[in-house]
C-alpha positions, 0 to 999 in steps of 0.5 A, a space after each residue: 075274282 076275289 084272290 091275287 090277280 096277276 096282269 103282266 107279272 104284276 100282282 095286285 091283291 084284293 081291294 087295290 089298284 096297281 099302275 103297270 105296263 106290258 112291255 114288248 120287244 122284238 123287230 128291233 122296238 120296244 114298246 110300253 103299254 100303261 095299264 091300271 089294274 083295280 082288283 075289288 074285294 069281292 067276287 065277280 067277273 073280270 073286265 078288260 077295257 082297252 084304248 088306244 089301238 089307234 093312238 090318235 083317238 084322244 077322248 078314249 084314252 083320256 076316258 081310261 084315265 079318269 075312269 082308273 082314277 075315280 073308281 074306288 077298288 071297294 066298288 069293284 066286283 071281281 076286277 078291272 084290267 084297263 090298258 090306256 094306251 095300246 098303240 103307243 107309237 102312234 100316240 106319240 107320233 100323232 099317226 093316224 090309223 097305223 102303227 108307225 114302226 110297221 104300218 099296220 092297223 093294230 085293230 085288224 091283226 087280232 089275236 096277234 102273234 107272238 113272232 109276227 111284226 111288232 103290231 102283231 106282237 103288242 096285240 098278242 100281249 093284249 090278247 093273253 094279258 088282258 082279254 084272254 083272262 077277262 070274262 068281258 071286253 070294252 074297246 074304246 075308239 073315236 074318229 081318227 085324226 082325219 074323221 069327223 064322227 057321230 058317237 056309236 056303239 058296236 057289238 058282234 054276234 058270237 053265236 051264243 044267245 046268252 053271250 049276245 044278250 049280255 053284249 047287246 045290254 052293254 052296247 044300249 047301255 051307252 045311252 047313243 042311239 046308234 048301236 051297230 052290229 059289226 063283224 070287222 076282221 082282225 078286230 079285238 071285239 071280233 076275236 073276243 066274241 070268238 073266244 065267247 066273251 061279250 065284247 063291245 065298242 064305243 066311239 065318239 070324238 075325232 079330228 085329233 081333239 080331246 073335247 069334254 062331251 066326248 069324254 062324257 059319253 064315253 066315261 058315263 056309258 063304260 061305267 053303265 056297260 060295267 054295271 051291266 057285266 056285273 063289275 060295278 053296282 047296278 044301284 042308280 044305273 037306268 034300266 037299259 032300253 034295247 032298240 033295233 041295231 044297224 049294219 055298218 057299210 064302209 065306202 072306201 076309195 077306188 081312186 087316188 085323188 082328192 075326196 069332196 064329200 057332198 054331205 056332213 056326218 049325222 046326215 040321213 042319206 038314201 041307197 044310190 045317193 051321191 055322197 061326193 066325188 073323187 077328183 085328181 090334182 087337175 079338178 077332173 072328176 074321176 068317179 062320183 061316190 054313192 051311197 050303198 045303203 040308207 042310213 045315217 053317216 056315221 063317220 066322214 074322212 075330213 082330209 081330201 087326199 085319198 088312195 085307193 082302199 082308203 075309207 071315205 065314210 061309213 053309213 049306219 043303215 040297211 
């Protein structure tokens, strides 16, 4: 990218940083997603960095704020499109998992719809204005308000060996020991991979907290991933050490009640091990939750009330 880049109707000249917004209206609502565009002076790829698909994951949102403020356009080769908060209604409403305006999880409806619900319309604009024009996608997340989480990175195989090699190296560039190979239906990462783009996800933090170690993990890792993509200089960036990815195995509630975990986040568990139990509000056990795989507890719901289908935890393993 060496010429003028237009994002959401805003023209960004080479060598400049511009703040803009993606405004979505429909279904009786109006939503504004804050964006920073950094257009470098020289030729190079375009990378998209998005955060706040889940509005209560604060370290990832803070990461995009700091990234946009500290990068000099002269450092950037190509361009960088940063969406600070996609799910603004959940951000200001302190809502876990979903958009409170329609009850949908925005990261399960990609690539969205221009005529759908407000979440589908928001996602469609992010897709059309940010992800589709980009060569690479980084989607930043963390544990939600009711989740504890150990940092991890992930990528989705596209079926193209060259694309997957870049995505794998971008994920391992975060320097996090846990890298997952994940295919999440309706996610930004899956939609981008299917469009032939290297796409990665990185998660740190949780519990509704904004903590510095999580921000540092995401910020430093994102800069290294952007160097792998060729958007930032690779000088001074450590070489990426590639390990063996694991799978993410979700465990969900089968009953309504209270979840009492017997493990904590980061614990090593074995297939068949009892991880906790769900009891009714009288204290009677409804079911035991057993591990469907051997591996580490990647995230764990820390708020007891659960309903059928709610996530309880995930194991990173086999």
